[in-house]
N, C-alpha and C positions, 0 to 999 in steps of 0.2 A: 504494500500500500504506500502511496506517495505521502510524504510528510508535508503538512501545511502549517505554516506559521500562523497562529491564530491571534489576530489583533481584534479584540473586542473593546470598544470604547466604554469608558465609565462616565456616567453623567456628572459625577462629582469633579471629574478632571477636565472635562471639555470647557472651553472658554464660554463665559456667559456674555450675552449681548445686552444691549440697553433696553430691550423690549421684552416684557414678560411672556406674551403669547409665543414669541419665537423660542425662548428658552424652554417653555413647557412643551412645545411641539418637538423640539430636539430631544428632550428627556423621554417623551413617549416613544420616539423613534428608536432611541438607544435601547429602551426596554424591549421593544419588539425584536430588535436585532440580537439582543442577548438571548432571548427565548429561542429564536431561530437558530442561533449558534449552538445552543444546547441540543436541539433536535438533530442538527446536522452531525454533531459529535456522536450522539446515540446511534444514528444511522451508520456512520463510519465504523463504529465499534461493534455493531451487531453482526455476528458471523452467519446468522441464519436469515430468516425472513426479514425483509426490509419494508414490507408493505405497510406495517403499522406506523413506522416512522414517516414514510412517504405520505401517508394519509394525514398526518399531522402537519407536515411541512407545507403541503400544497395550499391549504386554506390560509395559513399564516403568511405565506408569500403574497397571496391575493390581498390580504388585509394590509400588509406593508405597502404594497403598490398603491392601494387606495388612500392610505394615510399620507404617502409621499405626494400624491397628486393634490390632495387637500392642503398639505403643507406648502407646496409651491404656489398654489392658487392664492393662499392668504398672503404669502410674501410678495407675490406679483401685484396683488391689490394694494398692499402697503406702498410699494414703489410707485405705482401709478397715482395713488392718492397724495403722496408727498412730492410728486414730480422729481423723483430720484433720477439724476442725469445719466447714471450708468445702468438704467433699466434694461436696455437691449443686451448688454453684456451679461448681467446677472440672470435675467430671464432666459437668455440663450443657454447659460450653463444649466439651468433647471431643465430646459428642453432636452439637452444632451444626456443629462443624468437620468431623466425619466425614460428616454428612448432606450438607454442601456439596461435599466432595470426591467423594462417591459420585455426586452429581448431575453434577459436572464430568466424571468418568470415563464415566458413562453417556451423556452428551451427546456426548462425543468419539467413543465407540464407534458411536453412531448417525449422527452428522452430519459427523464429522471437521472440526469448526469450530475452526480453528487460532487465530483471533482470540480466541475465548472462552478457549481453553486457555492461550494466551500471557498473557492478562491475569491469569488465575488464578495461573499459575506465576511470572510475573515481578512481579506487583503484589500481588494479594490475599493469596496464601498467605504470602509473606515478611513482609508487614506483620503479619498475624495471628500467625505463628510467633514473630517477634521480640517482639511485645507479650506473648504467652502465656508465653514463657520468662522474660521480665523480670518478670512479675507472678505468675501462678498457679504456675508450676513453681518459681520461686525461693522463694516462701513455703512451698510444700508441702515442698520438700527441707529447708529450714531447720527447719520444724516437726518433720519426721520425725527428723532427727538430734538435735534438742534433746530429743526424747522417746525416745531410746535406739536408734533404727534405725542399724545399722552402715552407714556411707556407702559401704563397699566390697562390700556384699552386694546380693542381689536380694530382692524381696518373697517371702514364703513360698509364695504361690499360684502 
């Protein structure tokens, strides 16, 4: 079996941005990924039938994809509401990440390729997410608050 370095983010260690709803969404997402990581590990360690683990992974992946879509929609609404000048770049990164996640989920549903899924969950996504929060989300939240957005509220859309 191929060894995978498992990078699971910890919500206590990721940077917090200046807007509550963004932090809360990030924490929810990390919780989902941690649960998914546990199921993937169980799948990889199970020497016999993998159907039970696969049946748990598939709906969780769908929930994660839907959560991510809502996550990006809220952030995109915030950027539009506050006239964030880097909206095209930030929303474009959302589009790319969502396309990749959709490809991963679809591939899993078709092939049950645990190696591909494990690499995404343990390596690709954590690196992307950490970099995205540290750059795009941090700057977006700072800009929004500096331009009058209440850090304890939600976007109006």
